[in-house]
VEXPAVO-440712 format. One record per residue (C-alpha): chain; residue number from 0; x, y, z; residue in three letters. Coordinates in pm, whole numbers. Each point is the difference from the previous one (the first is absolute). Layout:
VEXPAVO-440712
{kette: A | nr: NUM | px: X | py: Y | pz: Z | rest: ALA}
...
This chain:
VEXPAVO-440712
{kette: A | nr: 0 | px: -2865 | py: -2120 | pz: 1420 | rest: MET}
{kette: A | nr: 1 | px: 287 | py: -231 | pz: -53 | rest: LYS}
{kette: A | nr: 2 | px: 243 | py: -99 | pz: 251 | rest: ILE}
{kette: A | nr: 3 | px: 313 | py: -201 | pz: -56 | rest: LEU}
{kette: A | nr: 4 | px: 203 | py: -193 | pz: 242 | rest: SER}
{kette: A | nr: 5 | px: 357 | py: -142 | pz: -74 | rest: TRP}
{kette: A | nr: 6 | px: 276 | py: -154 | pz: 197 | rest: ASN}
{kette: A | nr: 7 | px: 284 | py: 131 | pz: -231 | rest: VAL}
{kette: A | nr: 8 | px: 274 | py: -167 | pz: 171 | rest: ASN}
{kette: A | nr: 9 | px: 206 | py: 295 | pz: -32 | rest: GLY}
{kette: A | nr: 10 | px: -129 | py: 310 | pz: -182 | rest: ILE}
{kette: A | nr: 11 | px: 323 | py: 84 | pz: -179 | rest: ARG}
{kette: A | nr: 12 | px: 17 | py: -367 | pz: -144 | rest: ALA}
{kette: A | nr: 13 | px: -357 | py: 10 | pz: -98 | rest: ALA}
{kette: A | nr: 14 | px: 61 | py: 356 | pz: -156 | rest: ALA}
{kette: A | nr: 15 | px: 259 | py: -162 | pz: -223 | rest: ALA}
{kette: A | nr: 16 | px: -254 | py: -251 | pz: -114 | rest: LYS}
{kette: A | nr: 17 | px: -257 | py: 256 | pz: -91 | rest: GLY}
{kette: A | nr: 18 | px: -179 | py: 101 | pz: 315 | rest: LEU}
{kette: A | nr: 19 | px: -55 | py: 348 | pz: -124 | rest: LEU}
{kette: A | nr: 20 | px: -144 | py: -108 | pz: -361 | rest: ASP}
{kette: A | nr: 21 | px: -250 | py: -241 | pz: 205 | rest: TRP}
{kette: A | nr: 22 | px: -84 | py: 278 | pz: 227 | rest: TRP}
{kette: A | nr: 23 | px: -63 | py: 264 | pz: -275 | rest: GLN}
{kette: A | nr: 24 | px: -212 | py: -264 | pz: -193 | rest: GLN}
{kette: A | nr: 25 | px: -222 | py: -89 | pz: 281 | rest: GLU}
{kette: A | nr: 26 | px: -80 | py: 354 | pz: 97 | rest: ASP}
{kette: A | nr: 27 | px: -116 | py: -116 | pz: 338 | rest: ALA}
{kette: A | nr: 28 | px: -145 | py: 233 | pz: 274 | rest: ASP}
{kette: A | nr: 29 | px: 221 | py: -164 | pz: 263 | rest: ILE}
{kette: A | nr: 30 | px: 325 | py: -213 | pz: -13 | rest: VAL}
{kette: A | nr: 31 | px: 98 | py: -176 | pz: 302 | rest: CYS}
{kette: A | nr: 32 | px: 349 | py: -157 | pz: -3 | rest: LEU}
{kette: A | nr: 33 | px: 142 | py: -235 | pz: 252 | rest: GLN}
{kette: A | nr: 34 | px: 383 | py: -112 | pz: 57 | rest: GLU}
{kette: A | nr: 35 | px: 134 | py: 313 | pz: -157 | rest: VAL}
{kette: A | nr: 36 | px: 336 | py: -61 | pz: 152 | rest: LYS}
{kette: A | nr: 37 | px: 126 | py: 365 | pz: -22 | rest: VAL}
{kette: A | nr: 38 | px: -12 | py: 328 | pz: 178 | rest: PHE}
{kette: A | nr: 39 | px: -172 | py: 259 | pz: -226 | rest: PRO}
{kette: A | nr: 40 | px: 286 | py: 230 | pz: -6 | rest: GLU}
{kette: A | nr: 41 | px: 196 | py: -263 | pz: -186 | rest: GLN}
{kette: A | nr: 42 | px: -255 | py: 31 | pz: -298 | rest: LEU}
{kette: A | nr: 43 | px: -22 | py: 231 | pz: -292 | rest: GLY}
{kette: A | nr: 44 | px: -293 | py: 226 | pz: 1 | rest: PHE}
{kette: A | nr: 45 | px: -209 | py: -192 | pz: -233 | rest: ASP}
{kette: A | nr: 46 | px: 13 | py: -307 | pz: 226 | rest: LEU}
{kette: A | nr: 47 | px: -32 | py: 198 | pz: 322 | rest: ARG}
{kette: A | nr: 48 | px: -294 | py: 221 | pz: -102 | rest: TYR}
{kette: A | nr: 49 | px: -156 | py: -139 | pz: -337 | rest: PRO}
{kette: A | nr: 50 | px: -164 | py: 274 | pz: -172 | rest: ALA}
{kette: A | nr: 51 | px: -358 | py: 53 | pz: 88 | rest: GLY}
{kette: A | nr: 52 | px: 19 | py: -186 | pz: 347 | rest: TYR}
{kette: A | nr: 53 | px: 24 | py: 79 | pz: 351 | rest: GLN}
{kette: A | nr: 54 | px: 271 | py: -216 | pz: 156 | rest: ALA}
{kette: A | nr: 55 | px: -3 | py: -152 | pz: 351 | rest: THR}
{kette: A | nr: 56 | px: 310 | py: -191 | pz: 90 | rest: TRP}
{kette: A | nr: 57 | px: 85 | py: -225 | pz: 294 | rest: HIS}
{kette: A | nr: 58 | px: 358 | py: -130 | pz: -67 | rest: ALA}
{kette: A | nr: 59 | px: 84 | py: -102 | pz: 351 | rest: GLY}
{kette: A | nr: 60 | px: 341 | py: 7 | pz: 151 | rest: GLN}
{kette: A | nr: 61 | px: 191 | py: -276 | pz: -163 | rest: ARG}
{kette: A | nr: 62 | px: 176 | py: 46 | pz: -331 | rest: PRO}
{kette: A | nr: 63 | px: -137 | py: -212 | pz: -290 | rest: GLY}
{kette: A | nr: 64 | px: -261 | py: -176 | pz: 203 | rest: TYR}
{kette: A | nr: 65 | px: -377 | py: -6 | pz: -13 | rest: ALA}
{kette: A | nr: 66 | px: -171 | py: 348 | pz: -13 | rest: GLY}
{kette: A | nr: 67 | px: -329 | py: 95 | pz: -164 | rest: THR}
{kette: A | nr: 68 | px: -133 | py: 304 | pz: -198 | rest: ALA}
{kette: A | nr: 69 | px: -346 | py: 119 | pz: -102 | rest: THR}
{kette: A | nr: 70 | px: -62 | py: 233 | pz: -287 | rest: PHE}
{kette: A | nr: 71 | px: -340 | py: 173 | pz: -62 | rest: SER}
{kette: A | nr: 72 | px: -132 | py: 245 | pz: -252 | rest: LYS}
{kette: A | nr: 73 | px: -219 | py: 155 | pz: 275 | rest: ALA}
{kette: A | nr: 74 | px: 155 | py: 154 | pz: 293 | rest: VAL}
{kette: A | nr: 75 | px: -65 | py: -199 | pz: 319 | rest: PRO}
{kette: A | nr: 76 | px: -160 | py: 159 | pz: 298 | rest: LYS}
{kette: A | nr: 77 | px: 211 | py: -223 | pz: 232 | rest: ARG}
{kette: A | nr: 78 | px: 324 | py: -188 | pz: -46 | rest: GLN}
{kette: A | nr: 79 | px: 117 | py: -245 | pz: 273 | rest: VAL}
{kette: A | nr: 80 | px: 311 | py: -237 | pz: 13 | rest: THR}
{kette: A | nr: 81 | px: -83 | py: -226 | pz: 292 | rest: ASN}
{kette: A | nr: 82 | px: -271 | py: -160 | pz: 201 | rest: PHE}
{kette: A | nr: 83 | px: -68 | py: 307 | pz: 220 | rest: GLY}
{kette: A | nr: 84 | px: 144 | py: -56 | pz: 342 | rest: SER}
{kette: A | nr: 85 | px: 122 | py: -354 | pz: -89 | rest: LEU}
{kette: A | nr: 86 | px: 345 | py: 98 | pz: -133 | rest: THR}
{kette: A | nr: 87 | px: 179 | py: -341 | pz: 48 | rest: ASN}
{kette: A | nr: 88 | px: 42 | py: -99 | pz: -359 | rest: PHE}
{kette: A | nr: 89 | px: 49 | py: 326 | pz: -203 | rest: HIS}
{kette: A | nr: 90 | px: 365 | py: 36 | pz: -31 | rest: GLN}
{kette: A | nr: 91 | px: -29 | py: -193 | pz: -312 | rest: HIS}
{kette: A | nr: 92 | px: -232 | py: 215 | pz: -167 | rest: GLY}
{kette: A | nr: 93 | px: -282 | py: -262 | pz: -43 | rest: ARG}
{kette: A | nr: 94 | px: -322 | py: 229 | pz: -2 | rest: VAL}
{kette: A | nr: 95 | px: -123 | py: 309 | pz: -173 | rest: VAL}
{kette: A | nr: 96 | px: -346 | py: 104 | pz: 69 | rest: GLU}
{kette: A | nr: 97 | px: -174 | py: 282 | pz: -199 | rest: VAL}
{kette: A | nr: 98 | px: -348 | py: 119 | pz: 70 | rest: ALA}
{kette: A | nr: 99 | px: -245 | py: 151 | pz: -246 | rest: PHE}
{kette: A | nr: 100 | px: -366 | py: 113 | pz: 45 | rest: ASP}
{kette: A | nr: 101 | px: -166 | py: -343 | pz: -95 | rest: GLN}
{kette: A | nr: 102 | px: 265 | py: -241 | pz: 103 | rest: PHE}
{kette: A | nr: 103 | px: 340 | py: -71 | pz: 191 | rest: THR}
{kette: A | nr: 104 | px: 263 | py: -189 | pz: -175 | rest: LEU}
{kette: A | nr: 105 | px: 259 | py: -210 | pz: 161 | rest: LEU}
{kette: A | nr: 106 | px: 286 | py: -113 | pz: -183 | rest: ASN}
{kette: A | nr: 107 | px: 198 | py: -256 | pz: 192 | rest: ILE}
{kette: A | nr: 108 | px: 295 | py: -231 | pz: -28 | rest: TYR}
{kette: A | nr: 109 | px: -46 | py: -279 | pz: 231 | rest: PHE}
{kette: A | nr: 110 | px: 319 | py: -168 | pz: 168 | rest: PRO}
{kette: A | nr: 111 | px: 97 | py: -317 | pz: -177 | rest: ASN}
{kette: A | nr: 112 | px: 73 | py: -201 | pz: 339 | rest: GLY}
{kette: A | nr: 113 | px: 284 | py: -208 | pz: -158 | rest: ASN}
{kette: A | nr: 114 | px: 263 | py: -34 | pz: 282 | rest: PRO}
{kette: A | nr: 115 | px: 267 | py: 3 | pz: -290 | rest: ASN}
{kette: A | nr: 116 | px: -122 | py: 333 | pz: -136 | rest: ALA}
{kette: A | nr: 117 | px: 166 | py: 340 | pz: 65 | rest: LYS}
{kette: A | nr: 118 | px: -129 | py: 220 | pz: 295 | rest: GLY}
{kette: A | nr: 119 | px: -243 | py: -116 | pz: 248 | rest: GLU}
{kette: A | nr: 120 | px: -149 | py: -250 | pz: -202 | rest: GLU}
{kette: A | nr: 121 | px: -120 | py: -249 | pz: 262 | rest: ARG}
{kette: A | nr: 122 | px: -360 | py: -163 | pz: 11 | rest: LEU}
{kette: A | nr: 123 | px: -62 | py: 156 | pz: 340 | rest: SER}
{kette: A | nr: 124 | px: 64 | py: 331 | pz: -121 | rest: TYR}
{kette: A | nr: 125 | px: -203 | py: -71 | pz: -322 | rest: LYS}
{kette: A | nr: 126 | px: -313 | py: -119 | pz: 212 | rest: LEU}
{kette: A | nr: 127 | px: 45 | py: 293 | pz: 243 | rest: GLN}
{kette: A | nr: 128 | px: 4 | py: 239 | pz: -293 | rest: PHE}
{kette: A | nr: 129 | px: -305 | py: -176 | pz: -133 | rest: TYR}
{kette: A | nr: 130 | px: -192 | py: 63 | pz: 342 | rest: ALA}
{kette: A | nr: 131 | px: 106 | py: 369 | pz: 18 | rest: ASP}
{kette: A | nr: 132 | px: -128 | py: 56 | pz: -341 | rest: CYS}
{kette: A | nr: 133 | px: -334 | py: -161 | pz: 63 | rest: LEU}
{kette: A | nr: 134 | px: -39 | py: 197 | pz: 330 | rest: HIS}
{kette: A | nr: 135 | px: 96 | py: 346 | pz: -196 | rest: TYR}
{kette: A | nr: 136 | px: -238 | py: -82 | pz: -291 | rest: LEU}
{kette: A | nr: 137 | px: -290 | py: -90 | pz: 247 | rest: ASN}
{kette: A | nr: 138 | px: 55 | py: 336 | pz: 163 | rest: ALA}
{kette: A | nr: 139 | px: -5 | py: 191 | pz: -330 | rest: LEU}
{kette: A | nr: 140 | px: -346 | py: -191 | pz: -66 | rest: ARG}
{kette: A | nr: 141 | px: -135 | py: 93 | pz: 327 | rest: GLN}
{kette: A | nr: 142 | px: 66 | py: 359 | pz: -84 | rest: ARG}
{kette: A | nr: 143 | px: -238 | py: -31 | pz: -306 | rest: GLY}
{kette: A | nr: 144 | px: 278 | py: -53 | pz: -263 | rest: GLU}
{kette: A | nr: 145 | px: -40 | py: -200 | pz: -317 | rest: SER}
{kette: A | nr: 146 | px: 318 | py: -198 | pz: -64 | rest: LEU}
{kette: A | nr: 147 | px: 203 | py: -140 | pz: -310 | rest: VAL}
{kette: A | nr: 148 | px: 308 | py: -213 | pz: 120 | rest: ILE}
{kette: A | nr: 149 | px: 251 | py: -112 | pz: -269 | rest: CYS}
{kette: A | nr: 150 | px: 352 | py: -147 | pz: -7 | rest: GLY}
{kette: A | nr: 151 | px: 212 | py: -281 | pz: 38 | rest: ASP}
{kette: A | nr: 152 | px: -165 | py: -217 | pz: 287 | rest: PHE}
{kette: A | nr: 153 | px: 274 | py: -249 | pz: -29 | rest: ASN}
{kette: A | nr: 154 | px: -242 | py: -292 | pz: 75 | rest: VAL}
{kette: A | nr: 155 | px: -215 | py: -208 | pz: -252 | rest: ALA}
{kette: A | nr: 156 | px: -327 | py: -51 | pz: 194 | rest: HIS}
{kette: A | nr: 157 | px: -136 | py: -333 | pz: -145 | rest: GLN}
{kette: A | nr: 158 | px: 117 | py: -286 | pz: -203 | rest: ALA}
{kette: A | nr: 159 | px: -136 | py: 147 | pz: -299 | rest: ILE}
{kette: A | nr: 160 | px: 242 | py: 288 | pz: 36 | rest: ASP}
{kette: A | nr: 161 | px: 314 | py: -173 | pz: -81 | rest: LEU}
{kette: A | nr: 162 | px: 107 | py: -261 | pz: -262 | rest: ALA}
{kette: A | nr: 163 | px: 160 | py: -250 | pz: 239 | rest: ARG}
{kette: A | nr: 164 | px: -208 | py: -3 | pz: 326 | rest: PRO}
{kette: A | nr: 165 | px: 99 | py: -331 | pz: 125 | rest: GLN}
{kette: A | nr: 166 | px: 367 | py: 51 | pz: -65 | rest: GLU}
{kette: A | nr: 167 | px: -13 | py: 323 | pz: 186 | rest: ASN}
{kette: A | nr: 168 | px: -217 | py: -90 | pz: 304 | rest: LYS}
{kette: A | nr: 169 | px: 294 | py: 80 | pz: 238 | rest: ASP}
{kette: A | nr: 170 | px: 145 | py: 290 | pz: -201 | rest: SER}
{kette: A | nr: 171 | px: -11 | py: 353 | pz: 124 | rest: ILE}
{kette: A | nr: 172 | px: -275 | py: 175 | pz: -185 | rest: GLY}
{kette: A | nr: 173 | px: -241 | py: -289 | pz: 26 | rest: PHE}
{kette: A | nr: 174 | px: 50 | py: -95 | pz: 364 | rest: LEU}
{kette: A | nr: 175 | px: -348 | py: -76 | pz: 187 | rest: PRO}
{kette: A | nr: 176 | px: 75 | py: 290 | pz: 249 | rest: VAL}
{kette: A | nr: 177 | px: 51 | py: 233 | pz: -299 | rest: GLU}
{kette: A | nr: 178 | px: -313 | py: -116 | pz: -185 | rest: ARG}
{kette: A | nr: 179 | px: -199 | py: 42 | pz: 327 | rest: ALA}
{kette: A | nr: 180 | px: 81 | py: 354 | pz: 22 | rest: TRP}
{kette: A | nr: 181 | px: -167 | py: 48 | pz: -336 | rest: LEU}
{kette: A | nr: 182 | px: -302 | py: -199 | pz: 127 | rest: ASP}
{kette: A | nr: 183 | px: -7 | py: 251 | pz: 279 | rest: GLU}
{kette: A | nr: 184 | px: 4 | py: 293 | pz: -242 | rest: PHE}
{kette: A | nr: 185 | px: -281 | py: -121 | pz: -206 | rest: THR}
{kette: A | nr: 186 | px: -188 | py: -83 | pz: 318 | rest: ARG}
{kette: A | nr: 187 | px: 22 | py: 372 | pz: 76 | rest: HIS}
{kette: A | nr: 188 | px: -174 | py: 84 | pz: -312 | rest: GLY}
{kette: A | nr: 189 | px: 284 | py: 84 | pz: -244 | rest: TYR}
{kette: A | nr: 190 | px: -74 | py: -131 | pz: -341 | rest: VAL}
{kette: A | nr: 191 | px: 262 | py: -150 | pz: -211 | rest: ASP}
{kette: A | nr: 192 | px: -108 | py: 160 | pz: -342 | rest: VAL}
{kette: A | nr: 193 | px: 154 | py: -257 | pz: -225 | rest: PHE}
{kette: A | nr: 194 | px: -145 | py: -314 | pz: 171 | rest: ARG}
{kette: A | nr: 195 | px: -338 | py: 192 | pz: 48 | rest: HIS}
{kette: A | nr: 196 | px: -41 | py: 5 | pz: -382 | rest: PHE}
{kette: A | nr: 197 | px: 186 | py: -307 | pz: -69 | rest: ASN}
{kette: A | nr: 198 | px: -62 | py: -262 | pz: 284 | rest: PRO}
{kette: A | nr: 199 | px: 99 | py: -314 | pz: -193 | rest: ALA}
{kette: A | nr: 200 | px: 259 | py: 142 | pz: -262 | rest: LEU}
{kette: A | nr: 201 | px: 315 | py: -168 | pz: 40 | rest: ALA}
{kette: A | nr: 202 | px: 362 | py: 54 | pz: -151 | rest: ASP}
{kette: A | nr: 203 | px: -15 | py: 378 | pz: 55 | rest: VAL}
{kette: A | nr: 204 | px: 307 | py: 119 | pz: 180 | rest: TYR}
{kette: A | nr: 205 | px: 201 | py: 321 | pz: 53 | rest: SER}
{kette: A | nr: 206 | px: 334 | py: -128 | pz: 103 | rest: TRP}
{kette: A | nr: 207 | px: 261 | py: -263 | pz: -150 | rest: TRP}
{kette: A | nr: 208 | px: 324 | py: -101 | pz: 93 | rest: SER}
{kette: A | nr: 209 | px: 290 | py: 119 | pz: -234 | rest: TYR}
{kette: A | nr: 210 | px: 124 | py: -370 | pz: 21 | rest: ARG}
{kette: A | nr: 211 | px: -88 | py: -302 | pz: -241 | rest: SER}
{kette: A | nr: 212 | px: -190 | py: 197 | pz: -240 | rest: GLY}
{kette: A | nr: 213 | px: -291 | py: 18 | pz: 257 | rest: ALA}
{kette: A | nr: 214 | px: -174 | py: 299 | pz: -167 | rest: ARG}
{kette: A | nr: 215 | px: 3 | py: -140 | pz: -354 | rest: LYS}
{kette: A | nr: 216 | px: -156 | py: -323 | pz: 145 | rest: ARG}
{kette: A | nr: 217 | px: -238 | py: 195 | pz: 228 | rest: ASN}
{kette: A | nr: 218 | px: 118 | py: -166 | pz: 319 | rest: VAL}
{kette: A | nr: 219 | px: -89 | py: 296 | pz: 207 | rest: GLY}
{kette: A | nr: 220 | px: -167 | py: 134 | pz: 336 | rest: TRP}
{kette: A | nr: 221 | px: -266 | py: 268 | pz: 51 | rest: ARG}
{kette: A | nr: 222 | px: 165 | py: 219 | pz: 263 | rest: LEU}
{kette: A | nr: 223 | px: -139 | py: 343 | pz: -124 | rest: ASP}
{kette: A | nr: 224 | px: -337 | py: 112 | pz: 81 | rest: TYR}
{kette: A | nr: 225 | px: -269 | py: 265 | pz: -11 | rest: PHE}
{kette: A | nr: 226 | px: -235 | py: -14 | pz: 297 | rest: PHE}
{kette: A | nr: 227 | px: -290 | py: 246 | pz: 56 | rest: VAL}
{kette: A | nr: 228 | px: -234 | py: 75 | pz: 299 | rest: SER}
{kette: A | nr: 229 | px: -328 | py: -150 | pz: -47 | rest: PRO}
{kette: A | nr: 230 | px: -165 | py: 340 | pz: -116 | rest: ASN}
{kette: A | nr: 231 | px: 220 | py: 35 | pz: -299 | rest: LEU}
{kette: A | nr: 232 | px: -29 | py: -343 | pz: -152 | rest: ILE}
{kette: A | nr: 233 | px: -312 | py: 119 | pz: -207 | rest: GLU}
{kette: A | nr: 234 | px: 215 | py: 263 | pz: -143 | rest: LYS}
{kette: A | nr: 235 | px: 262 | py: -221 | pz: -131 | rest: VAL}
{kette: A | nr: 236 | px: -35 | py: -52 | pz: -392 | rest: LYS}
{kette: A | nr: 237 | px: 297 | py: -213 | pz: -79 | rest: ASN}
{kette: A | nr: 238 | px: 341 | py: -142 | pz: 123 | rest: ILE}
{kette: A | nr: 239 | px: 267 | py: -142 | pz: -229 | rest: THR}
{kette: A | nr: 240 | px: 348 | py: -161 | pz: 48 | rest: HIS}
{kette: A | nr: 241 | px: 227 | py: 137 | pz: -259 | rest: GLN}
{kette: A | nr: 242 | px: 194 | py: -294 | pz: -45 | rest: THR}
{kette: A | nr: 243 | px: 152 | py: 101 | pz: -336 | rest: ALA}
{kette: A | nr: 244 | px: 185 | py: 296 | pz: 171 | rest: ILE}
{kette: A | nr: 245 | px: 366 | py: -145 | pz: 88 | rest: MET}
{kette: A | nr: 246 | px: 196 | py: 261 | pz: 188 | rest: GLY}
{kette: A | nr: 247 | px: -1 | py: -180 | pz: 327 | rest: SER}
{kette: A | nr: 248 | px: -46 | py: -347 | pz: 142 | rest: ASP}
{kette: A | nr: 249 | px: -346 | py: 124 | pz: 85 | rest: HIS}
{kette: A | nr: 250 | px: -269 | py: 131 | pz: -240 | rest: CYS}
{kette: A | nr: 251 | px: -219 | py: 300 | pz: 38 | rest: PRO}
{kette: A | nr: 252 | px: -341 | py: 4 | pz: 100 | rest: LEU}
{kette: A | nr: 253 | px: -278 | py: 244 | pz: -128 | rest: ALA}
{kette: A | nr: 254 | px: -315 | py: 76 | pz: 205 | rest: LEU}
{kette: A | nr: 255 | px: -282 | py: 214 | pz: -163 | rest: GLU}
{kette: A | nr: 256 | px: -254 | py: 170 | pz: 210 | rest: LEU}
{kette: A | nr: 257 | px: -311 | py: 189 | pz: -88 | rest: GLU}
{kette: A | nr: 258 | px: -61 | py: 274 | pz: 268 | rest: LEU}
């Protein structure tokens, strides 16, 4: 089984740069998109409901902002777009949960935390989102569910996860308090799949600024992740960063499972 995750930074912009060609070539079982920046009804049918896939959209309430969507060849047995009763953060369409027989998949676009960004992008808002997310994921695991969590986490966990750690030690996305949340996440047993298989591999990133030719020079950040619950890590066969795909300031990630 192949699962793709990509912050497309606007699905219509990505479509103009070959999104559907990439999609068709990959032929993945599940495709998770973040920051779609659109209401589904604004799209043509080929993007709203790609052929051969079930679509679950969570566009939020604000035009042109955030939003997530998950597309699967199999019909999910459950589709959820919030953290259960914790509904404080879902006006921006940040979460799509789809459940299958062997695992539950959460596609999440975490808040940026930048006070200069649009919407409710404040650090306290971001940290509370993290807390609610962890609480909800733990509740799913207590019910016996196996979890795959993917998306744009908007934080680089360790110094190895960005090209300029010293210069960014006081920057949103690499603050100690944000990184401590990922420490807490891993303490609860969630496994960062890429780092599990590549504990010391440097210079692998998933986001590059559009400024100063950062991507060409590989001055990037690893902000996008696949995490799995502990019982699934032995099922993971491969994870790759598709850095050659250029339709966004992020690159896609591909996870392969053998179930």
